[in-house]
C-alpha positions as CSV (number, residue, x, y, z in Angstrom):
1,M,75.8,51.1,-6.4
2,P,76.7,54.5,-4.9
3,V,80.2,55.3,-3.9
4,L,80.7,55.7,-0.2
5,V,82.5,58.9,0.4
6,S,82.7,59.5,4.1
7,F,81.3,57.8,7.3
8,E,80.3,59.2,10.5
9,L,79.1,56.7,13.1
10,S,76.8,57.4,15.9
11,K,75.1,54.6,18.0
12,Y,71.4,54.7,19.0
13,D,69.0,52.1,20.4
14,K,70.0,48.8,18.7
15,G,71.1,49.9,15.3
16,M,73.7,52.3,13.9
17,I,73.4,55.3,11.6
18,W,76.1,55.6,8.9
19,Q,76.2,58.9,7.0
20,T,77.1,58.7,3.3
21,G,77.2,61.9,1.4
22,G,74.6,63.6,3.5
23,I,72.2,60.6,3.5
24,N,71.6,58.7,6.7
25,M,71.3,54.9,6.5
26,D,70.3,52.7,9.4
27,Y,72.3,49.5,9.6
28,L,72.2,46.4,12.0
29,T,75.1,44.3,12.9
30,V,75.1,40.6,11.9
31,K,74.1,39.6,15.5
32,E,71.3,42.2,15.6
33,A,69.9,41.0,12.2
34,G,70.0,37.4,13.3
35,E,68.0,38.2,16.4
36,K,65.4,40.2,14.2
37,W,65.1,37.3,11.7
38,S,65.4,34.5,14.3
39,I,68.4,32.9,12.6
40,S,72.0,32.5,13.7
41,S,74.6,35.2,13.1
42,R,76.5,32.7,11.2
43,M,73.7,32.4,8.7
44,V,73.4,36.1,8.3
45,N,77.2,36.3,7.7
46,Y,76.8,33.6,5.0
47,Y,74.0,35.5,3.3
48,C,76.1,38.7,3.3
49,S,79.1,37.0,1.8
50,Q,76.9,35.4,-0.9
51,D,75.4,38.9,-1.8
52,R,72.0,37.6,-0.9
53,I,71.2,40.7,1.4
54,I,70.6,43.8,-0.7
55,G,72.6,46.7,0.6
56,A,74.9,44.9,3.0
57,V,78.3,46.6,3.4
58,K,81.5,45.1,4.7
59,K,83.5,47.5,6.8
60,G,86.8,45.9,7.8
61,N,85.8,42.5,9.2
62,L,82.3,43.7,10.2
63,W,79.1,43.2,7.9
64,L,76.4,45.9,8.2
65,V,73.0,44.9,7.2
66,P,70.3,47.6,6.3
67,A,67.7,47.9,9.0
68,D,64.9,47.6,6.4
69,A,66.5,44.6,4.5
70,Q,64.2,41.6,3.9
71,K,65.4,38.1,5.2
72,P,66.6,36.1,2.2
73,E,64.8,33.0,1.2
74,D,66.2,29.8,2.7
75,R,67.3,27.7,-0.3
76,R,68.1,24.6,1.7
77,V,65.9,21.7,0.5
78,N,65.1,18.4,2.1
79,T,65.9,16.0,-0.7
80,F,64.6,12.9,1.1
81,P,60.9,12.8,1.6
82,M,59.6,11.6,5.0
83,Q,58.6,7.9,4.9
84,Q,55.1,7.0,5.9
85,Q,54.7,3.9,8.0
C-alpha cells in the first residue's frame, strides 16, 4: 500500500478528489457510497472497518471509499429454510 504524503482536497459534483504524491484519486463519503450501492451508510461503515472495501481510507473519523470500488459481497446467510405448507 502506498504511503500517503500530502492531501489537497477539492470538492466536485458528488465525490472528492484527494491528491497523493501527484496522483488524483476519486473518493466518495460513506453516505454517497451507500446511495450508490443501495445500502445503508452503516453497512458501508462496517465494510470499511472490516477491510472489505479495497482502497478505503480513514481520515480522522471519516471513511473515504474509492469511487470505482466494487460493492462487497453480502455474507449474511439465511440459516433457516422457508417452510413449505
